[in-house]
GUPA-667724 format. One record per atom (N, C-alpha, C): residue in one letter; x, y, z. Coordinates in pm, whole numbers, padded with zeros to 5 digits, always signed. Example, Ala and Ser with C-alpha at 12.3 -4.5 7.8 and 13.67 -1.06 7.14 Angstrom:
! residues 2
A+01319-00569+00780A+01230-00450+00780A+01320-00330+00780S+01285-00225+00708S+01367-00106+00714S+01290+00003+00787
This chain:
! residues 387
M+01537+19947+00624M+01502+19872+00733M+01500+19989+00818P+01429+19974+00920P+01383+20074+01042P+01538+20056+01140K+01535+20119+01220K+01641+20082+01285K+01582+20090+01438Q+01660+20015+01555Q+01623+20007+01696Q+01696+19993+01779H+01763+20096+01865H+01902+20110+01961H+01998+20070+01832G+01991+20166+01725G+02115+20119+01610G+02112+20014+01546H+02025+19878+01583H+02030+19778+01517H+01922+19759+01398E+01966+19689+01313E+01859+19702+01199E+01716+19572+01266V+01609+19615+01236V+01519+19552+01245V+01413+19575+01134P+01380+19398+01127P+01276+19390+00983P+01159+19463+01012Q+01086+19497+00886Q+00932+19560+00911Q+00846+19467+00979H+00897+19341+00911H+00787+19266+00952H+00830+19128+01043P+00759+19078+01118P+00788+18969+01251P+00827+18846+01148P+00912+18757+01190P+00931+18618+01111P+00812+18567+01139P+00797+18408+01067P+00663+18350+01103P+00699+18275+01228W+00768+18240+01315W+00757+18187+01419W+00708+18270+01513W+00731+18427+01522W+00698+18524+01630W+00541+18532+01655P+00557+18504+01792P+00368+18533+01826P+00273+18587+01806A+00171+18555+01774A+00069+18652+01662A+00052+18755+01782D+00030+18742+01942D-00025+18836+01994D+00066+18937+02096E+00246+18902+02034E+00313+19019+02089E+00351+19081+01982P+00402+19228+02035P+00427+19356+01953P+00529+19299+01845W+00537+19373+01737W+00681+19368+01730W+00689+19511+01635P+00825+19554+01644P+00933+19514+01704P+00887+19491+01859P+00988+19353+01888P+00994+19363+02046P+01051+19478+02141A+01001+19519+02251A+01010+19589+02328A+01131+19621+02395G+01160+19514+02416G+01337+19504+02467G+01447+19501+02347P+01546+19586+02365P+01672+19613+02264P+01701+19463+02247S+01753+19450+02141S+01821+19323+02033S+01962+19308+02146W+02022+19378+02182W+02200+19421+02230W+02129+19356+02369R+02016+19361+02453R+02007+19314+02629R+02072+19191+02652W+02050+19077+02573W+02091+18980+02617W+02218+18923+02585R+02306+19065+02490R+02455+19026+02447R+02495+19124+02603R+02449+19177+02630R+02466+19239+02753R+02461+19207+02871M+02368+19100+02896M+02352+19012+02998M+02441+18911+02992R+02475+18842+02877R+02574+18740+02859R+02704+18800+02901G+02724+18886+02861G+02842+18991+02857G+02873+18979+03070R+02771+19030+03111R+02778+19061+03280R+02793+18939+03321F+02710+18811+03295F+02738+18648+03357F+02885+18600+03327L+02943+18622+03171L+03079+18550+03188L+03182+18622+03303W+03139+18768+03295W+03263+18870+03387W+03193+18758+03503R+03118+18781+03553R+03067+18750+03702R+03154+18570+03721V+03143+18495+03632V+03190+18337+03621V+03330+18351+03643A+03419+18467+03561A+03559+18506+03536A+03585+18576+03700L+03508+18639+03739L+03565+18684+03846L+03573+18614+03994L+03461+18497+03999L+03464+18385+04061L+03561+18298+04068L+03596+18258+03951L+03692+18144+03899L+03864+18220+03982A+03853+18382+03897A+03991+18452+03976A+04011+18452+04118L+03876+18469+04160L+03872+18458+04349L+03933+18348+04371L+03891+18242+04355L+03924+18080+04361L+04084+18050+04338F+04090+18085+04217F+04253+18082+04188F+04336+18151+04289L+04269+18261+04359L+04350+18361+04450L+04349+18297+04561L+04247+18259+04607L+04218+18210+04743L+04287+18126+04805V+04250+18002+04698V+04269+17839+04724V+04457+17856+04773P+04552+17920+04677P+04686+17912+04716P+04745+17922+04811I+04639+18086+04842I+04689+18148+04976I+04652+18084+05148A+04502+18001+05086A+04509+17889+05227A+04624+17759+05214I+04617+17732+05072I+04731+17635+05097I+04855+17628+05121G+04898+17768+05120G+05001+17848+05156G+05046+17868+05295F+04909+17923+05364F+04929+17946+05513F+04923+17821+05571L+04847+17704+05542L+04856+17605+05598L+04963+17541+05608G+05008+17562+05484G+05185+17486+05514G+05280+17563+05581F+05248+17691+05573F+05324+17776+05729F+05297+17746+05830L+05164+17672+05873L+05167+17642+05971L+05210+17529+06006G+05221+17461+05935G+05300+17316+05904G+05439+17341+05967W+05473+17428+05881W+05620+17468+05920W+05654+17511+06037L+05577+17617+06078L+05565+17644+06276L+05557+17510+06355A+05474+17431+06292A+05473+17285+06403A+05582+17209+06387M+05661+17200+06258M+05755+17123+06280M+05856+17212+06389G+05880+17337+06352G+06000+17413+06441G+05959+17391+06576K+05806+17375+06607K+05765+17346+06793K+05805+17230+06849F+05780+17111+06765F+05785+17008+06826F+05905+16917+06741G+06002+16976+06635G+06108+16923+06597G+06270+16939+06677G+06232+17038+06756G+06356+17073+06842G+06462+17155+06809G+06399+17259+06694G+06437+17361+06616G+06389+17493+06550P+06434+17556+06550P+06335+17719+06472P+06307+17655+06298P+06223+17691+06281P+06183+17627+06118P+06259+17699+06063F+06289+17697+05963F+06354+17770+05818F+06503+17825+05855G+06563+17754+05986G+06683+17772+06054G+06681+17926+06098N+06588+17987+06120N+06583+18126+06216N+06538+18130+06325P+06653+18160+06406P+06591+18166+06543P+06449+18274+06560A+06429+18370+06488A+06328+18460+06473A+06210+18353+06517F+06187+18274+06436F+06057+18181+06444F+06084+18100+06533D+06058+18099+06648D+06077+17997+06759D+05999+17891+06784G+05878+17939+06724G+05776+17803+06745G+05687+17828+06845R+05694+17939+06883R+05581+17971+07028R+05425+18039+06966P+05349+17961+07025P+05228+18021+06989P+05214+18163+07017H+05275+18233+07041H+05219+18375+07046H+05244+18416+06905F+05318+18339+06824F+05396+18396+06732F+05249+18414+06570L+05149+18354+06624L+05073+18342+06552L+04969+18472+06568G+04949+18486+06707G+04845+18589+06714G+04744+18605+06659P+04683+18697+06729P+04527+18693+06661P+04507+18760+06526F+04592+18810+06496F+04579+18873+06347F+04616+18731+06264G+04702+18675+06275G+04703+18528+06191G+04592+18471+06176F+04560+18425+06291F+04395+18337+06325F+04309+18414+06225F+04279+18530+06256F+04162+18599+06153F+04182+18613+06014F+04329+18582+05984F+04367+18594+05858F+04329+18471+05774F+04354+18364+05846F+04333+18239+05806F+04173+18218+05802V+04108+18248+05903V+03968+18231+05877V+03910+18328+05752L+03955+18417+05727L+03907+18513+05627L+03922+18467+05511V+04015+18380+05489V+04023+18270+05363V+03996+18231+05376V+03964+18116+05485V+03863+18020+05449V+03731+18050+05382I+03711+18178+05508I+03521+18198+05474I+03533+18233+05299G+03644+18343+05284G+03584+18369+05121G+03640+18244+05018V+03760+18133+05029V+03707+18027+04964V+03551+17969+04967I+03476+17930+05087I+03351+17905+05076I+03250+17990+05016A+03278+18090+05062A+03175+18206+04971A+03207+18180+04814A+03293+18165+04767A+03339+18195+04610A+03303+18048+04588V+03313+17956+04681V+03257+17820+04590V+03102+17798+04605R+03053+17872+04689R+02864+17858+04675R+02858+17983+04592A+02926+18084+04579A+02840+18176+04461A+02867+18078+04289L+02977+18008+04311L+02998+17954+04166L+02878+17837+04182R+02830+17804+04309R+02760+17675+04279R+02613+17695+04218G+02588+17848+04299G+02464+17916+04285G+02447+17969+04130V+02564+17961+04037V+02518+17947+03955V+02540+17872+03848T+02633+17758+03832T+02608+17665+03809T+02520+17600+03825T+02501+17567+03910T+02350+17493+03959T+02240+17510+03875P+02164+17605+03887P+02079+17662+03755P+02091+17653+03616V+02215+17665+03608V+02236+17662+03491V+02237+17483+03429G+02285+17414+03502G+02270+17281+03485G+02114+17223+03510N+02050+17316+03550N+01921+17279+03543N+01851+17319+03408V+01877+17401+03360V+01852+17484+03206V+01869+17341+03127I+01997+17293+03136I+02092+17194+03041I+01977+17072+03070E+01976+17032+03200E+01854+16901+03225E+01731+16928+03142A+01711+17012+03202A+01550+17053+03120A+01569+17084+02962A+01643+17123+02941A+01627+17128+02760A+01688+16994+02687G+01745+16935+02745G+01755+16750+02721G+01610+16687+02728R+01537+16735+02849R+01403+16662+02799R+01292+16740+02736V+01310+16838+02701V+01246+16877+02566V+01264+16851+02472A+01418+16790+02440A+01468+16749+02315A+01396+16632+02298E+01386+16541+02427E+01302+16387+02433E+01162+16380+02411G+01096+16529+02403G+00959+16520+02382G+00874+16560+02507N+00932+16624+02631N+00908+16632+02760N+00871+16818+02736Y+00771+16887+02694Y+00756+17000+02663Y+00690+17057+02793A+00609+16943+02891A+00593+17047+02970A+00675+17089+03092V+00820+17078+03059V+00897+17074+03177V+00925+17213+03190R+00931+17286+03324R+01003+17411+03363R+01117+17404+03487V+01142+17501+03478V+01269+17530+03545V+01276+17632+03645D+01310+17627+03780D+01294+17738+03848D+01368+17874+03844E+01311+17978+03838E+01419+18083+03809E+01493+18119+03906Q+01609+18103+03917Q+01688+18130+04102Q+01847+18138+03975G+01914+18216+04129G+02054+18250+04072G+02044+18367+04055P+02170+18419+03995P+02198+18601+03959P+02093+18585+03840P+02091+18752+03821P+01997+18775+03753P+02003+18767+03621E+02097+18723+03554E+02135+18689+03423E+02078+18551+03427V+02092+18463+03504V+02050+18336+03510V+01918+18308+03542Q+01869+18362+03601Q+01707+18363+03649Q+01640+18429+03487A+01683+18550+03395A+01663+18606+03254A+01659+18430+03198L+01783+18361+03194L+01789+18244+03100L+01682+18142+03133A+01645+18142+03282A+01537+18076+03320A+01409+18070+03233R+01401+18218+03259R+01258+18270+03203R+01246+18251+03042A+01380+18274+02995A+01347+18253+02867A+01290+18116+02815F+01369+18027+02849F+01338+17881+02859F+01214+17853+02853N+01154+17887+02982N+00985+17854+03051N+00944+17882+02934Q+00966+18028+02894Q+00881+18068+02743Q+00859+17989+02645M+00986+17989+02607M+01037+17880+02492M+00946+17749+02510A+00964+17678+02584A+00933+17554+02658A+00742+17577+02628S+00700+17655+02651S+00567+17724+02696S+00525+17703+02566R+00568+17812+02467R+00532+17785+02320R+00525+17658+02226V+00624+17605+02278V+00691+17459+02220V+00544+17396+02245Q+00552+17364+02383Q+00395+17291+02419Q+00260+17335+02321T+00272+17486+02344T+00138+17545+02285T+00130+17515+02102H+00260+17509+02076H+00261+17481+01901H+00240+17325+01904E+00298+17240+01971E+00280+17088+01959E+00131+17066+02001E+00068+17128+02054E-00094+17103+02077E-00218+17133+01962Q-00131+17243+01922Q-00188+17303+01783Q-00191+17203+01712R-00048+17188+01653R-00011+17080+01567R-00125+16965+01594R-00132+16894+01680R-00234+16785+01699R-00361+16778+01692S-00389+16904+01726S-00539+16965+01682S-00579+16977+01510L-00502+17039+01508L-00492+17060+01331L-00524+16927+01259L-00411+16835+01290L-00428+16688+01220L-00571+16629+01218A-00632+16665+01370A-00768+16655+01412A-00872+16717+01327D-00860+16792+01332D-00912+16873+01256D-00916+16893+01109I-00804+16872+01050I-00830+16850+00901I-00848+16693+00828T-00843+16586+00978T-00895+16458+00948T-01058+16470+00965H-01106+16570+00993H-01236+16572+01037H-01315+16605+00889E-01216+16766+00875E-01298+16817+00748E-01290+16730+00632L-01211+16645+00594L-01217+16588+00491L-01279+16452+00459R-01336+16411+00603R-01407+16303+00635R-01504+16277+00555T-01582+16398+00601T-01693+16420+00499T-01729+16417+00377P-01674+16500+00311P-01682+16512+00159P-01671+16356+00135L-01556+16317+00172L-01490+16194+00123L-01595+16101+00131A-01659+16104+00274A-01758+15973+00223A-01849+15986+00152V-01894+16093+00161V-02025+16165+00026V-01996+16103-00105I-01866+16125-00114I-01826+16087-00265I-01843+15918-00305Q-01782+15888-00175Q-01759+15720-00189Q-01886+15665-00145G-01958+15696-00129G-02141+15646-00090G-02187+15663-00229N-02160+15759-00291N-02247+15804-00386N-02194+15712-00537L-02047+15739-00545L-01979+15608-00634L-02013+15485-00612E-02021+15455-00480E-02029+15301-00494E-02226+15312-00519G-02298+15388-00478G-02419+15339-00511G-02465+15336-00663L-02394+15397-00722L-02417+15433-00869L-02337+15272-00950L-02198+15234-00907L-02158+15124-00969L-02245+14996-00909D-02303+15005-00797D-02344+14875-00790D-02522+14882-00890G-02545+14973-00867G-02650+15040-00981G-02781+15063-00847V-02756+15100-00705V-02833+15128-00595V-02913+15265-00689Y-02805+15359-00726Y-02857+15525-00803Y-02837+15476-00946P-02937+15539-01001P-02961+15577-01143P-02815+15682-01186R-02754+15627-01284R-02623+15731-01336R-02678+15884-01410D-02736+15910-01320D-02829+16080-01375D-02752+16181-01331D-02770+16305-01371D-02733+16429-01326D-02756+16450-01168A-02886+16416-01127A-02916+16419-00994A-02828+16358-00900H-02749+16263-00921H-02638+16160-00812H-02517+16206-00855L-02481+16260-00996L-02367+16300-00992L-02326+16475-00958A-02425+16503-00937A-02411+16650-00932A-02336+16643-00755P-02399+16570-00664P-02331+16591-00545P-02204+16540-00551V-02169+16431-00608V-02016+16416-00623V-01919+16514-00653L-01986+16580-00778L-01897+16693-00825L-01898+16835-00720E-01999+16809-00669E-02000+16970-00541E-01914+16914-00436E-01903+16804-00401E-01806+16748-00266E-01654+16762-00339T-01657+16739-00463T-01528+16737-00519T-01453+16898-00513R-01574+17026-00545R-01555+17099-00491R-01471+17207-00375V-01554+17112-00270V-01562+17089-00113V-01395+17085-00092L-01373+16976-00162L-01243+16926-00129L-01135+17029-00198S-01134+17068-00281S-01039+17125-00383S-01032+17294-00304T-01160+17316-00264T-01145+17453-00172T-01061+17436-00030L-01119+17342+00013L-01040+17276+00175L-00887+17289+00117I-00844+17214+00047I-00724+17191+00002I-00622+17309-00040E-00669+17387-00132E-00662+17555-00137E-00637+17615-00003D-00724+17615+00036D-00726+17687+00173D-00637+17643+00259L-00596+17533+00274L-00469+17460+00367L-00348+17517+00306R-00327+17465+00190R-00184+17535+00118R-00194+17718+00138T-00278+17765+00127T-00287+17936+00146T-00250+17969+00296L-00304+17884+00381L-00268+17930+00534L-00137+17855+00537A-00087+17718+00520A+00010+17672+00561A+00153+17782+00502L+00145+17857+00374L+00238+17943+00327L+00227+18047+00375A+00141+18121+00431A+00101+18240+00497A+00179+18226+00639E+00140+18121+00728E+00188+18056+00861E+00359+18072+00859T+00409+18009+00766T+00553+17994+00758T+00616+18117+00678G+00537+18182+00645G+00638+18317+00581G+00650+18285+00418A+00618+18187+00372A+00629+18141+00239A+00560+18178+00123L+00440+18271+00141L+00362+18312+00100L+00418+18423-00026E+00413+18439-00139E+00467+18563-00226E+00349+18621-00264L+00386+18745-00220L+00248+18856-00255L+00297+18907-00393Q+00209+18958-00428Q+00250+18977-00655Q+00195+19131-00629R+00257+19228-00559R+00234+19338-00488R+00250+19426-00648E+00140+19527-00642E+00126+19613-00777E+00044+19745-00696P+00067+19834-00787P-00030+19999-00722P-00149+19969-00739T-00240+19972-00653T-00383+19894-00642T-00480+20023-00562D-00610+20067-00663D-00698+20143-00559D-00756+20053-00514L-00748+20064-00394L-00817+19988-00242L-00979+20010-00252T-01032+20127-00336T-01178+20173-00321T-01240+20090-00471E-01150+20051-00568E-01213+20008-00669E-01244+19848-00602L-01141+19813-00527L-01136+19641-00486L-01230+19661-00427I-01275+19712-00338I-01366+19697-00232I-01514+19726-00352E-01509+19834-00431E-01661+19829-00512E-01703+19721-00579D-01583+19620-00644D-01625+19535-00686D-01652+19389-00649A-01622+19368-00497A-01587+19249-00412A-01788+19312-00407V-01768+19430-00327V-01919+19433-00264V-02023+19424-00381A-01997+19486-00526A-02076+19439-00657A-02154+19280-00661A-01988+19217-00608A-02014+19068-00648A-02110+18986-00543F-02145+19058-00460F-02225+18996-00349F-02378+19062-00370R-02375+19161-00411R-02489+19257-00400R-02612+19159-00421L-02662+19101-00562L-02768+19004-00599L-02765+18881-00500Q-02626+18844-00435Q-02669+18751-00317Q-02767+18806-00181A-02702+18968-00144A-02762+18958-00038A-02892+19034-00132E-02918+19055-00216E-03056+19091-00215E-03135+19017-00217A-03090+18838-00253A-03210+18757-00250A-03180+18735-00113A-03108+18748-00013A-03114+18720+00136A-03233+18803+00211G-03234+18926+00128G-03329+19053+00195G-03221+19111+00287V-03130+19143+00246V-02999+19196+00292V-02908+19333+00234T-02955+19442+00274T-02894+19537+00201T-02734+19571+00242I-02639+19592+00117I-02517+19590+00133I-02441+19733+00052G-02355+19800+00103G-02275+19865+00057G-02193+19969+00111A-02113+20054+00037A-01949+20067+00083A-01965+20237+00087E-01875+20259+00197E-01829+20428+00224E-01715+20464+00200F-01652+20540+00159F-01520+20598+00130F-01503+20753+00169E-01372+20697+00211E-01339+20882+00221E-01264+20936+00083A-01288+21064+00099A-01208+21125-00037A-01076+21131-00031G-01008+21107-00122G-00835+21123-00182G-00776+20997-00104L-00805+20894-00093L-00757+20784-00049L-00642+20763-00118P-00521+20702-00105P-00384+20707-00191P-00378+20608-00208T-00305+20517-00345T-00270+20404-00413T-00183+20343-00282L-00244+20231-00290L-00161+20102-00210L-00077+20008-00307D+00022+19972-00241D+00092+19873-00334D+00124+19733-00221I-00054+19663-00295I-00051+19510-00241I-00039+19451-00313D-00127+19337-00286D-00156+19203-00383D-00328+19215-00411P-00368+19253-00526P-00485+19283-00529P-00579+19148-00540T-00501+19029-00544T-00566+18921-00554T-00601+18882-00413R-00497+18892-00328R-00494+18859-00172R-00581+18889-00095I-00560+19064-00134I-00694+19133-00091I-00819+19097-00087R-00843+19076-00222R-00962+19039-00258R-01038+18913-00192Q-00940+18869-00179Q-00982+18725-00118Q-01001+18784+00008V-00933+18844+00089V-00965+18860+00253V-01133+18954+00210L-01171+19040+00143L-01287+19097+00112L-01378+18979+00110V-01372+18870+00018V-01454+18826+00004V-01480+18724+00115N-01383+18646+00222N-01399+18564+00299N-01492+18654+00402L-01432+18806+00402L-01522+18873+00531L-01660+18915+00493L-01672+18920+00381L-01808+18995+00323L-01890+18838+00347T-01863+18724+00300T-01921+18579+00294T-01950+18537+00439N-01876+18571+00496N-01897+18574+00684N-02017+18633+00699A-01997+18758+00686A-02105+18873+00739A-02252+18866+00684L-02262+18785+00531L-02410+18755+00467L-02428+18651+00502Q-02334+18533+00567Q-02372+18417+00674Q-02483+18443+00722H-02411+18526+00856H-02474+18565+00967H-02537+18683+00960T-02620+18724+00879T-02686+18817+00878T-02872+18772+00831R-02931+18811+00915R-03058+18786+00889R-03126+18847+00766A-03200+18870+00719A-03354+18917+00617A-03354+19057+00704G-03347+19181+00656G-03388+19311+00696G-03248+19351+00761G-03171+19284+00781G-03022+19334+00819G-02967+19405+00706S-02800+19439+00762S-02749+19524+00676S-02584+19485+00655I-02541+19506+00554I-02360+19498+00588I-02292+19644+00523R-02203+19713+00584R-02177+19795+00554R-01987+19803+00551V-01951+19879+00420V-01831+19864+00433V-01796+20015+00439R-01663+20081+00521R-01595+20197+00546R-01471+20187+00552C-01433+20260+00468C-01263+20263+00409C-01225+20403+00410A-01117+20416+00525A-01069+20557+00534A-00922+20585+00593R-00867+20679+00566R-00754+20709+00621R-00683+20713+00732E-00609+20669+00783E-00582+20723+00940E-00428+20690+00992L-00394+20726+01094L-00276+20690+01186L-00249+20561+01289N-00214+20451+01219N-00229+20341+01289N-00130+20348+01407D-00086+20376+01508D+00034+20329+01621D+00170+20421+01504G+00089+20540+01495G+00213+20662+01435G+00234+20589+01282V+00173+20483+01211V+00189+20412+01048V+00054+20466+01013D+00112+20530+00916D+00003+20593+00819D-00027+20461+00681S-00221+20444+00734S-00252+20341+00709S-00410+20376+00638V-00450+20255+00566V-00596+20288+00522V-00690+20150+00601S-00774+20211+00687S-00818+20129+00738S-00964+20084+00687V-00990+19946+00678V-01136+19905+00605V-01176+19844+00730V-01308+19908+00731V-01427+19830+00832V-01566+19761+00791I-01603+19614+00791I-01658+19557+00780I-01783+19527+00889S-01882+19585+00890S-01980+19579+00975S-02129+19540+00932D-02145+19437+01022D-02320+19342+01012D-02397+19367+01107T-02519+19301+01084T-02638+19327+01203T-02653+19197+01226G-02578+19130+01196G-02631+18988+01232G-02645+18952+01377R-02623+18818+01413R-02608+18769+01553R-02508+18818+01653G-02415+18831+01604G-02331+18882+01708G-02218+18759+01722I-02096+18776+01820I-02031+18673+01852I-02036+18686+01979T-02006+18591+02083T-02024+18628+02247T-01878+18618+02299P-01892+18709+02394P-01772+18692+02442P-01641+18605+02460E-01717+18462+02506E-01643+18339+02482E-01577+18323+02354E-01669+18339+02232E-01614+18307+02122E-01488+18433+02044L-01522+18499+02067L-01483+18635+02011L-01325+18620+01968P-01229+18618+02080P-01080+18572+02103P-01071+18435+02020R-01152+18365+02000R-01100+18238+01895R-01143+18272+01751V-01198+18399+01697V-01251+18406+01577V-01151+18370+01476F-00999+18417+01502F-00895+18395+01389F-00857+18300+01415D-00901+18187+01495D-00811+18102+01503D-00797+17990+01404R-00761+17896+01372R-00786+17795+01241R-00870+17678+01281F-00959+17635+01206F-01083+17551+01231F-01182+17564+01317Y-01164+17714+01390Y-01288+17747+01474Y-01414+17811+01417K-01491+17757+01422K-01615+17792+01358K-01736+17822+01475S-01844+17889+01445S-01968+17901+01553S-02055+17758+01502P-02147+17760+01569P-02217+17578+01546P-02272+17637+01422D-02309+17747+01373D-02411+17755+01244D-02337+17762+01135S-02220+17776+01100S-02120+17807+01048S-02160+17646+00941R-02143+17698+00810R-02124+17605+00702R-01968+17585+00656G-01867+17661+00666G-01730+17670+00663G-01659+17545+00722S-01525+17576+00622S-01436+17515+00666S-01385+17567+00824G-01405+17681+00897G-01332+17747+00996G-01169+17777+00977L-01145+17816+00834L-00996+17826+00749L-01000+17985+00729G-01144+18015+00695G-01146+18173+00638G-01099+18286+00710L-01151+18313+00841L-01082+18385+00893L-00938+18401+00937A-00885+18282+00990A-00743+18253+00959A-00689+18297+00843I-00707+18276+00732I-00656+18315+00621I-00693+18450+00638V-00768+18490+00616V-00768+18659+00634V-00681+18723+00722K-00664+18668+00876K-00581+18733+00924K-00395+18721+00884N-00387+18618+00839N-00212+18605+00782N-00207+18713+00638L-00305+18690+00573L-00292+18767+00458L-00296+18887+00472V-00354+18965+00570V-00329+19068+00642V-00182+19131+00696T-00174+19053+00775T-00037+19034+00860T+00088+19057+00732A+00066+18945+00611A+00153+18957+00558A+00153+19095+00467H+00085+19192+00484H+00075+19298+00439H+00155+19412+00492G+00179+19375+00616G+00220+19431+00765G+00083+19506+00788G-00019+19499+00799G-00142+19516+00853G-00200+19460+00967V-00281+19507+01045V-00353+19455+01137V-00469+19411+01178I-00525+19347+01188I-00679+19272+01205I-00749+19274+01328S-00867+19299+01350S-00916+19303+01483S-01113+19261+01460A-01167+19214+01584A-01294+19190+01575A-01362+19262+01688S-01436+19299+01685S-01559+19334+01804S-01700+19314+01766S-01795+19240+01878S-01893+19198+01860S-01985+19245+01996E-02121+19251+01965E-02238+19264+02057E-02316+19155+02054P-02338+19042+02114P-02414+18933+02052P-02613+19009+02053G-02651+18984+01909G-02767+19014+01887G-02774+19158+01844K-02675+19233+01812K-02626+19353+01773K-02515+19347+01656G-02469+19253+01619G-02398+19259+01472G-02235+19243+01534T-02137+19210+01412T-02008+19164+01407T-01934+19307+01365T-01794+19386+01391T-01762+19456+01282T-01594+19410+01270I-01549+19363+01208I-01423+19325+01139I-01337+19474+01089R-01245+19488+01142R-01146+19622+01119R-00985+19533+01088F-00967+19613+00979F-00833+19585+00926F-00774+19654+00830T-00626+19702+00854T-00552+19841+00809T-00449+19756+00716L-00385+19860+00619L-00282+19817+00503L-00233+19922+00533P-00092+19946+00555P+00003+20057+00562P-00018+20120+00419V+00015+20257+00389V-00007+20307+00293V+00136+20310+00203S+00261+20291+00277S+00406+20280+00232S+00438+20139+00293A+00442+19988+00230A+00503+19861+00261A+00666+19872+00270
């Protein structure tokens, strides 16, 4: 397990880590502990200052009271003639000392309030989030440590709000995707039972086909859920990635030829054996090749290139799948790996690329997409040589 600033850091990010943020995090893991320590020391010093100044102020007021008793009570206070109760005894020094003590008490109270008020705001906002109000935010004010706390809370609330919106969208998308095949199955079965349709292969085949669609959708949802929660278990084994790619390309060759599309693969010599789950990486290749073939017209081509490279200092093998299809618009490109997002002419469920991204990430790799409308799309992913 690698170390960062003397602390062990997991090689792969946790399931909840945002996909668009680098791992390991840029800030050291002990930064918050140091900030918490400085904050506690700040509060302790303010409290110590209050405990020191308040008794001094009270004692000084009591002293003035004794002086007043000596002046107006007919005798010197404390029974000492040296304290004759005359006003000149106080002098400028005593007056300014008293003023400084009062100012110190006021400043300490204001400083303590400047710490406790922002913390109280965060506590109140946390209660609102617990009640389901994810849009609440707090002002970043107070000492630097409290500002950092407020900033972290706002980021957390923003992510919770985003995840809640994604959850609702996911439920709506699943409902939509399930409704269509179920409607076809129900309509055909009712027609068969009512005698509207003859019970022949022509009317039973669509029912079987829609059950396959449902089965595929359910399996895709299961894979995606396991991958996103970090519960997907990879069956790693030494694998020749070249052989895996050749098999995947060969499986699509007849289909590509029927569509008038040429397909091929190129490999750099001497590629290493990778410790990967061959079934899952095959699933990645099949999904990417399916998408490429679906969006490439007759006369076009699909190319798979595989080479060894350093990816952010990590020894990796890159796989690049490029096609000469219609391409992806700049507005669509940032969302191609979002679940249930698909182009208007797509016939899939919109889960394929989301699954691909999660499977590549589970292997410790990264994936990206680039495209130019009308000139094709390129999907590139990397797999580390040593996991």
